[in-house]
C-alpha positions in Angstrom: 34.2 -59.4 -132.8 34.0 -57.7 -129.4 31.7 -59.7 -127.2 29.3 -57.5 -125.2 28.1 -59.0 -122.0 26.7 -57.2 -118.9 26.9 -53.5 -120.0 26.5 -52.3 -116.4 27.9 -54.8 -113.8 26.6 -54.1 -110.3 29.9 -54.6 -108.5 33.5 -54.1 -109.6 34.8 -57.7 -108.9 32.0 -59.3 -111.0 32.3 -59.4 -114.8 34.4 -56.3 -115.4 35.7 -56.7 -118.9 38.2 -54.5 -120.7 39.2 -54.6 -124.4 42.7 -53.4 -125.1 42.9 -51.6 -128.4 46.2 -50.6 -130.0 45.4 -47.2 -131.5 47.2 -45.4 -134.2 49.3 -48.3 -135.5 52.2 -47.7 -137.9 52.4 -50.3 -140.7 50.3 -52.7 -138.6 52.5 -52.6 -135.5 52.9 -50.6 -132.3 50.2 -48.1 -131.5 49.0 -46.8 -128.1 47.5 -49.6 -125.9 44.2 -48.2 -124.7 41.6 -49.9 -122.5 38.0 -49.6 -123.6 35.0 -50.9 -121.6 31.3 -50.6 -121.5 30.2 -48.1 -118.9 30.4 -49.8 -115.4 29.2 -48.6 -112.1 32.5 -47.4 -110.7 33.3 -44.4 -108.6 36.1 -42.0 -109.7 38.9 -43.5 -107.6 38.1 -46.9 -109.0 38.2 -45.5 -112.5 41.5 -43.8 -111.9 43.0 -47.0 -110.6 42.3 -48.9 -113.9 45.0 -47.5 -116.1 47.7 -48.7 -113.7 46.0 -52.1 -113.2 45.6 -52.6 -116.9 49.0 -51.3 -118.0 47.5 -48.5 -120.2 47.9 -44.7 -120.1 44.1 -44.2 -120.6 40.8 -46.0 -120.1 37.8 -45.1 -122.2 34.3 -45.8 -120.8 31.6 -46.3 -123.5 27.9 -45.9 -122.9 25.5 -47.1 -125.7 22.0 -46.0 -125.2 18.9 -47.9 -126.5 18.4 -45.3 -129.2 22.0 -45.8 -130.4 23.5 -42.7 -128.9 27.1 -43.2 -127.8 28.9 -41.4 -124.9 32.6 -41.6 -124.1 34.5 -40.8 -120.8 38.3 -40.7 -120.6 40.4 -41.4 -117.5 44.1 -41.4 -116.7 45.5 -42.2 -113.3 45.2 -38.5 -112.4 41.5 -38.2 -113.2 39.0 -37.5 -116.0 39.9 -35.8 -119.2 37.3 -34.0 -121.3 38.7 -35.5 -124.5 41.3 -38.0 -125.7 42.2 -38.4 -129.4 43.8 -41.8 -129.5 41.1 -42.9 -126.9 38.5 -41.9 -129.4 40.2 -43.9 -132.2 40.3 -46.9 -129.8 36.6 -46.5 -128.9 35.6 -46.3 -132.6 37.5 -49.5 -133.3 35.8 -51.1 -130.4 32.4 -49.9 -131.5 33.0 -51.1 -135.1 33.9 -54.6 -133.8 30.8 -54.5 -131.6 28.6 -53.6 -134.6 30.1 -56.3 -136.7 29.8 -54.2 -139.8 32.4 -53.3 -142.5 31.6 -49.5 -142.0 30.5 -47.8 -138.8 29.5 -44.2 -138.2 28.3 -42.5 -135.0 28.0 -39.2 -133.2 30.1 -39.5 -130.1 29.2 -37.4 -127.0 32.1 -36.3 -124.8 32.6 -33.8 -122.1 34.3 -31.5 -124.7 31.3 -31.8 -127.1 29.9 -34.0 -129.9 32.2 -35.6 -132.5 31.3 -37.2 -135.8 33.3 -40.5 -135.9 33.7 -43.4 -138.3 35.6 -46.6 -138.7 35.9 -49.1 -141.5 37.5 -52.4 -142.1 39.9 -52.7 -145.1 40.1 -55.6 -147.4 43.1 -56.9 -145.4 41.1 -56.9 -142.1 42.6 -53.9 -140.5 40.5 -51.1 -138.9 40.8 -47.4 -139.8 39.1 -44.9 -137.5 38.8 -41.1 -137.7 36.8 -38.3 -136.1 36.3 -34.6 -136.8 37.6 -31.8 -134.6 36.3 -28.3 -135.0 36.9 -25.0 -133.2 40.6 -25.3 -132.5 41.7 -22.1 -130.9 45.2 -20.8 -131.4 47.4 -18.0 -130.0 51.0 -17.2 -129.7 52.7 -18.4 -126.5 53.7 -15.7 -124.0 57.4 -15.2 -123.3 56.8 -16.6 -119.8 55.0 -19.8 -121.1 57.8 -20.4 -123.6 60.6 -19.9 -121.0 59.1 -22.0 -118.2 58.2 -25.0 -120.4 61.5 -24.8 -122.4 63.5 -25.0 -119.1 61.7 -28.1 -118.1 62.0 -29.8 -121.4 65.8 -30.0 -121.4 66.0 -28.6 -124.9 68.8 -26.5 -126.3 67.2 -23.0 -127.0 68.9 -22.9 -130.4 67.1 -26.2 -131.4 63.6 -24.7 -130.8 62.2 -22.8 -133.8 59.9 -19.9 -134.1 56.2 -20.2 -134.9 54.9 -22.4 -132.0 51.5 -21.8 -130.5 49.2 -22.5 -127.7 46.3 -24.5 -129.2 43.1 -25.8 -127.7 40.4 -28.1 -129.0 38.9 -27.8 -125.5 42.0 -27.8 -123.3 45.2 -25.8 -124.2 48.6 -27.3 -124.9 51.8 -25.8 -126.0 53.1 -26.7 -129.5 56.8 -26.2 -130.1 58.7 -26.7 -133.3 62.2 -28.3 -133.0 64.9 -28.3 -135.7 65.6 -32.0 -136.3 64.4 -35.5 -135.4 67.7 -36.1 -133.6 67.1 -33.0 -131.4 63.5 -34.3 -130.8 64.8 -37.8 -129.8 67.4 -36.2 -127.5 64.9 -34.5 -125.3 65.0 -35.6 -121.7 62.4 -33.6 -119.8 62.4 -33.1 -116.1 58.9 -34.5 -115.6 58.3 -33.2 -112.1 59.3 -29.7 -113.2 57.3 -29.9 -116.4 54.2 -31.1 -114.5 54.5 -28.2 -112.2 55.0 -25.8 -115.1 52.0 -27.0 -117.0 49.8 -26.9 -113.9 51.0 -23.4 -113.2 50.3 -22.3 -116.8 47.0 -24.3 -117.1 48.4 -26.4 -120.0 47.6 -30.0 -120.7 51.2 -30.6 -121.8 53.7 -29.8 -124.4 53.7 -31.2 -128.0 57.1 -30.9 -129.7 57.3 -31.5 -133.4 59.9 -31.4 -136.1 59.6 -28.4 -138.5 58.0 -29.7 -141.6 60.3 -28.3 -144.2 60.2 -30.6 -147.2 59.9 -33.8 -145.2 56.8 -35.8 -146.1 56.3 -36.8 -142.5 56.6 -35.0 -139.2 57.8 -36.5 -136.0 56.4 -35.4 -132.6 56.5 -36.2 -128.9 53.8 -35.2 -126.4 54.7 -34.7 -122.7 51.7 -34.5 -120.3 53.0 -35.4 -116.8 50.5 -33.0 -115.2 47.7 -35.4 -116.2 49.6 -38.6 -115.3 51.1 -39.3 -118.7 54.8 -38.4 -118.8 54.9 -39.2 -122.5 52.1 -40.2 -124.8 52.7 -42.9 -127.4 50.2 -41.2 -129.7 48.3 -37.9 -129.3 45.6 -37.3 -131.9 44.1 -34.2 -130.5 47.4 -32.4 -130.4 48.1 -33.6 -134.0 44.7 -32.0 -135.0 45.9 -28.8 -133.4 49.2 -29.0 -135.4 47.2 -29.5 -138.6 45.1 -26.4 -137.9 48.3 -24.5 -137.2 50.2 -25.6 -140.3 47.2 -25.2 -142.6 47.9 -21.4 -142.5 51.1 -22.0 -144.5 49.4 -24.2 -147.1 49.9 -27.6 -145.5 46.3 -29.0 -145.1 47.4 -32.7 -144.7 50.0 -34.0 -142.3 51.2 -37.4 -141.2 52.9 -37.5 -137.8 55.1 -40.3 -136.3 55.1 -40.6 -132.6 56.2 -43.2 -130.0 59.7 -43.9 -131.3 61.3 -42.6 -128.1 59.3 -45.1 -126.2 60.0 -48.0 -128.5 56.4 -48.2 -129.7 55.9 -46.6 -133.1 52.6 -44.9 -133.8 51.3 -42.8 -136.7 48.5 -40.3 -136.9 47.0 -38.5 -139.9 45.2 -35.2 -139.9 43.5 -33.3 -142.7 42.0 -29.8 -142.6 38.6 -29.8 -144.5 37.0 -26.5 -145.5 33.4 -26.5 -146.7 30.5 -24.1 -146.8 29.6 -25.3 -143.3 33.0 -24.3 -141.9 36.4 -25.8 -141.2 37.1 -29.0 -139.4 40.1 -31.3 -138.9 39.7 -35.0 -139.6 42.2 -36.9 -137.5 42.7 -40.6 -137.0 44.7 -43.7 -137.6 44.7 -47.5 -137.9 43.7 -49.6 -134.9 43.6 -53.3 -133.8 41.9 -55.1 -131.0 44.7 -56.8 -129.1 43.1 -58.7 -126.3 40.3 -58.9 -123.7 41.0 -58.6 -120.0 38.6 -60.1 -117.4 38.6 -58.9 -113.8 
């Protein structure tokens, strides 16, 4: 169980405690190492320094109010993000451990809005966490967006398929289909050029995925150097965007493998749910608390 001591330390050197959660595991291994900590009194430069110090791409700050309300803030080395999918999975695993219950549910408040989240422990002891995304906006990419990003990706034009989109659950990113897993793995982006392109086009990054075809699983890579993450091991929000995009062609459930190019396998699932109240995407994965770091 996560031990909670000193939710708001007065000074950074005293009692700063981070829990490293591996989010979006594949078959119990891999996953994206994500630091989760109870909300401390740190300024923004101090928060931005923590991913590098802790060896994670993201840090999630969790505030638990006396009435049980939960707020999340997400930081990379470049600054604060309004949302982070695998960070939300990590936070839910952390909160479930904190609660010490087999099943945990909460409404999570983020800068991008409120999310319904849940986590439960299986009979084998693993944690599964998911949250609901609604209101994914989609549009076709412009010729300029497509050309500028493609040039920075280092992809052969003939390997990129039609039907990509710019999708946003709060912040836009370009989704591009690619012909095969081997073509996906062969990508060698120019990160400086891609960061400049995404900043110029106001994109979070580029999510490249294998065209589903008849394959049971999709493979994807997410490049976001403009926000300090050259390549993400796992990106749940972009996977939710892909699920919303593919649902139009009758594919409401997807399983996406990521992280293989980085030697750290990760898997994310996403399901499009349509009810009388509207459409939402339930996205998540398995997670495990790896260790606690004291500073």
